[in-house]
N, C-alpha and C positions, 0 to 999 in steps of 0.2 A: 134368557136372563140367567146370570150366575148369582147365586145367593150364598153369602158367607153366614153361617149361623154359630151362635154361642149359646149353650144351654146350661142353665142352673149355675151361673156364675154367682157365687155367694160372697156378700160383703157385709161386714158388721158396721152399723151406722148409728148415729144419734138421729132419731126421727120420732116426731110426735108433737102434739100440741099440749099435752099434759105435763105438769112439772116432773112427775116421776119418770116420764119417758125421756126427758132431756138429760137425765142422770145416767141412763144405762144404754149400752150398746144393744141394738136389736138387729136380727138377721133380715137382710133384704136379698131376694133372689132374682136375678136378671136372666131373661131369655130374649135373645136378639136375633134378628135377621136383617142383613144388609145387602143391598144390591148396588153394583157399580158398573160403570160403562166399561165393558171389557174390550171395546174397540180401541180404547186409549192404549191398551197394553199389547196389542197384537205385534208379534215379532220381538217383544221384549223378553229378555232372559234374566234380568237383574231382579233380585228379591225386593228391591225398593220399588219395583214397578207394580206390585200387587198389594191388595188390601190384606194387611197382616193382622191375624186374630190376636196375637200377643200384644200388639200396640193398642188395638181396640179394647181389649180387657184391661190393660194397664191404665188406659185413659179413664175408664169407668171407675176402677179402684181408686185412683188419685182424686177424682172429682167427689166421690161419695164419702170418702174417709176424712175429708178435710174440713167439713162443716156440719152444722146441724140443719136438718130440714124439718119443716112442720108437716108436710104432706108428701105421700108417695107420688102425687101428681107433679109436685115441684121437682122431685128427683127424675121422674121420667122425662119431663119437658127439658130439663137441663141436659140429660144424656142424649136425647134426640137432637137437640139444637147443636150440641158440641160435636157429635159424631158426623152430622151432615156437613158441618163447616170444616172440620178437621180432615175428614177422609173423602170428601166429595162424593158421598153416596147419592144415588138417584131414587132410592126407595129404602125405607127403613120401618121395621116394626120392633117395638120394645115392650116387653111385659115385665112389670116390677111387681113382685110378690112380697107380702109381709106375713109369713106364716105365724099362726098363733095370735094374731091381733084381736080376734074375736073368739071368745071361749068356746062357742058352739059351732065354729067353722074351722076347717083345717087350714084355710088360706083365704086371703083377701088380696086384691091388687088392682092394677090399672094396665090397660093395653093401649098403646098408641101406635098408629100406623100412618106414615106420610109418604106421599110421592113428591119428589122435588124436581122441579125443572131446572136443569143445569145447562146453561148456555155455553 
């Protein structure tokens, strides 16, 4: 299995349920791993035949920077569902961190892992 990973992709986003959170950009950090069916690409030499980390990163930046989210769970689910559909990945893990969200903790977040049956 080949796994493409992206670590510590940082995005400033409007996220939170409290009124003050809706007014200020907050840092979200993404750690992702994506696996794809490499058999599809055997013998291919074109760059469009591979999972491109710049396209994956840009997709996340575009999705997260365009709207307000109430929960990091909402962000994580949107990212997972979009990447699975757009890039035909067969396995994905996404960790979304919101550092500084709790005064006495350095970080909080959510981790989602999904295996996708692609026919």
